[in-house]
C-alpha positions in Angstrom: -48.6 89.1 11.6 -45.0 88.8 12.9 -43.1 91.0 10.5 -39.9 90.8 12.6 -39.7 87.0 12.3 -40.2 87.2 8.6 -37.6 89.9 8.3 -35.2 87.8 10.3 -35.6 84.8 8.1 -35.1 86.9 5.0 -31.9 88.4 6.5 -30.7 84.9 7.4 -31.3 83.7 3.8 -29.5 86.8 2.5 -26.3 86.2 4.4 -26.1 82.5 3.6 -25.2 82.9 -0.1 -22.6 85.4 0.8 -21.1 83.2 3.5 -21.2 80.2 1.1 -19.4 82.3 -1.6 -16.8 83.4 0.9 -16.2 79.7 1.9 -16.1 78.7 -1.7 -13.6 81.4 -2.6 -11.5 80.6 0.4 -11.5 76.9 -0.5 -10.6 77.7 -4.0 -7.8 80.1 -2.9 -6.4 77.5 -0.5 -6.7 74.8 -3.0 -4.9 76.8 -5.7 -2.4 77.9 -3.2 -1.5 74.3 -2.3 -2.0 72.7 -5.7 0.5 74.7 -7.8 3.4 74.4 -5.3 2.6 70.7 -4.9 2.4 70.3 -8.7 5.7 72.0 -9.2 7.3 69.9 -6.4 5.9 66.8 -8.0 7.2 67.8 -11.4 10.6 68.6 -9.9 10.7 65.3 -8.1 9.7 63.5 -11.3 12.5 65.2 -13.3 15.1 64.4 -10.6 13.9 60.8 -10.4 14.2 60.5 -14.2 17.7 62.1 -14.1 18.7 59.8 -11.3 17.5 56.8 -13.2 19.4 57.9 -16.3 22.5 58.4 -14.2 22.1 55.0 -12.7 21.7 53.5 -16.1 24.9 55.2 -17.3 26.8 54.2 -14.3 25.6 50.6 -14.7 26.7 50.6 -18.3 30.0 52.2 -17.4 30.5 49.6 -14.7 29.8 46.8 -17.1 32.3 48.2 -19.6 34.8 48.5 -16.8 34.2 44.9 -15.8 34.6 43.7 -19.3 37.8 45.7 -19.7 39.1 44.3 -16.5 38.3 40.7 -17.6 40.1 41.4 -20.9 43.1 42.9 -19.2 43.2 40.0 -16.7 43.1 37.5 -19.6 45.8 39.3 -21.4 47.9 39.5 -18.3 47.4 35.8 -17.8 48.5 35.1 -21.4 51.6 37.4 -20.9 52.5 35.6 -17.7 52.2 32.3 -19.4 54.3 33.5 -22.3 56.9 34.9 -19.9 57.0 31.6 -18.1 57.5 29.8 -21.4 60.2 32.2 -22.5 61.9 31.9 -19.1 61.7 28.1 -19.4 63.2 28.2 -22.9 65.9 30.5 -21.7 66.9 28.1 -19.0 66.5 25.0 -21.2 69.2 25.6 -23.8 72.1 26.4 -21.3 71.2 23.2 -19.5 71.2 21.3 -22.8 74.6 22.7 -23.7 75.9 21.6 -20.3 74.3 18.2 -20.9 76.0 17.9 -24.3 79.4 18.7 -22.7 79.1 16.3 -19.8 77.1 13.4 -21.1 78.0 13.0 -24.8 78.4 9.6 -26.4 81.7 7.9 -27.3 84.0 10.0 -29.4 82.0 13.1 -29.0 82.6 13.0 -25.3 86.3 12.6 -25.8 86.2 15.6 -28.2 84.5 17.7 -25.5 87.0 16.6 -22.9 90.0 17.5 -25.1 88.2 20.8 -26.0 88.3 19.9 -29.7 84.7 21.0 -29.8 82.6 23.3 -27.6 78.8 23.4 -26.9 77.1 26.8 -26.4 73.5 27.9 -25.8 71.8 29.9 -28.5 68.6 32.0 -28.0 66.6 29.3 -29.7 68.8 26.2 -29.6 72.4 25.3 -29.1 75.6 25.1 -31.1 78.6 22.9 -31.3 81.7 24.6 -32.5 84.6 22.7 -34.1 87.7 24.5 -32.9 90.6 22.0 -33.5 92.2 22.2 -36.9 92.8 18.4 -36.8 89.1 17.9 -37.5 89.5 19.3 -41.0 92.1 18.5 -43.7 94.9 21.0 -44.2 93.0 22.8 -47.0 89.9 23.0 -44.8 87.7 21.6 -47.6 86.6 18.3 -46.0 86.4 16.8 -42.5 89.1 14.3 -41.5 88.2 10.8 -40.4 88.3 12.0 -36.8 85.9 14.8 -37.7 83.6 12.4 -39.6 83.3 10.3 -36.5 81.7 13.2 -34.6 78.9 13.8 -37.1 76.5 11.0 -36.3 76.9 11.2 -32.5 76.1 15.0 -32.7 72.9 14.4 -34.7 71.8 11.5 -32.5 72.3 13.6 -29.3 70.5 16.6 -30.8 67.5 14.5 -32.0 67.2 13.0 -28.5 66.3 16.4 -27.2 64.1 17.2 -30.2 66.5 19.6 -31.9 66.1 18.0 -35.3 67.0 20.9 -37.6 70.7 21.8 -38.1 72.3 24.8 -39.7 75.9 24.2 -40.8 77.7 27.5 -40.6 81.2 28.1 -42.0 83.2 31.3 -41.5 85.4 33.1 -44.0 89.1 33.1 -43.3 90.7 36.5 -43.0 93.8 35.3 -45.0 91.7 33.7 -47.7 89.5 36.9 -48.0 92.7 39.0 -48.4 93.9 36.8 -51.3 90.6 36.3 -53.1 87.2 37.2 -51.5 85.1 35.3 -54.1 87.2 32.1 -53.8 87.1 32.4 -50.0 83.3 32.5 -50.0 83.0 29.7 -52.5 85.4 27.4 -50.5 83.6 28.2 -47.2 80.2 27.4 -48.8 81.5 24.3 -50.4 82.7 23.0 -47.0 79.2 23.5 -45.5 77.7 21.7 -48.4 80.1 18.8 -48.0 79.1 18.5 -44.4 75.4 18.4 -45.3 76.0 15.7 -47.9 78.0 13.6 -45.4 75.2 14.0 -42.8 72.7 12.7 -45.4 74.9 9.8 -46.5 76.5 8.7 -43.3 73.9 9.6 -40.7 70.7 9.4 -42.8 69.7 12.9 -42.0 66.8 14.3 -44.0 68.0 17.0 -46.4 64.9 19.0 -45.5 66.2 19.4 -41.9 69.7 20.8 -43.0 70.6 24.3 -44.1 74.0 25.8 -44.9 75.2 29.3 -44.2 78.5 31.2 -44.5 79.3 34.2 -42.2 81.9 36.9 -42.6 85.2 36.9 -40.8 84.7 37.0 -37.0 87.1 37.2 -34.1 87.5 33.8 -32.4 85.2 32.2 -35.0 85.3 28.4 -35.0 86.3 26.3 -38.1 82.6 25.3 -38.4 79.5 25.6 -36.3 76.6 23.2 -36.1 73.5 25.1 -34.9 70.7 22.8 -33.6 67.1 24.0 -33.3 63.6 22.6 -33.0 61.6 22.3 -36.2 59.0 25.2 -36.3 55.5 24.0 -35.7 52.8 24.6 -38.3 52.0 28.3 -38.5 55.1 29.2 -36.5 57.8 31.3 -38.3 61.2 29.9 -37.9 64.3 32.1 -37.3 
């Protein structure tokens, strides 16, 4: 019998399990050595990706809010520009109307402007016609003279033509009258304004709803009476 060959086979079979074990342990060691770092790297990448996605979402929402705010601000800016243009247009309108009244009035009203018996001025929201010549009122300053009465209807017609349909008749207290009797001075000034409103309704067929009366304190260079013409406020608009 060949005992050396048998011994060699046994020795070969004895080393194989050891070698296999070493390979297995090496493989496991290498696998574990690569797996955990890769796993940690993957977890870290996953967290960073989730964080990046969250940041992108936040930035997208912030951008949308900014765009909405910009659209709102742009719309408000457009409205303000439109309002400013309207205000500028109105601010230019009334001085032009005052000039038009002075240079292109009808009949007796034009003669009164030429003689400086009356004067047109622009208001913030309309225009006024001041009576400055005492000859337009009687000596007691309680009623207009015939010359004064002839100016009433042309004034109203000219004002209506430019859509200034509302009129405030404003009288002013006299310093001398106030010194004598303040109560009587106020009553006389108010009575004069009421007289004008009645004559406008009777002679010029002006609707009473478009006429108001007012009395102001003594003022330097105040006219005898002032007619303030304005547009009728639109529905929902507060008048001044």
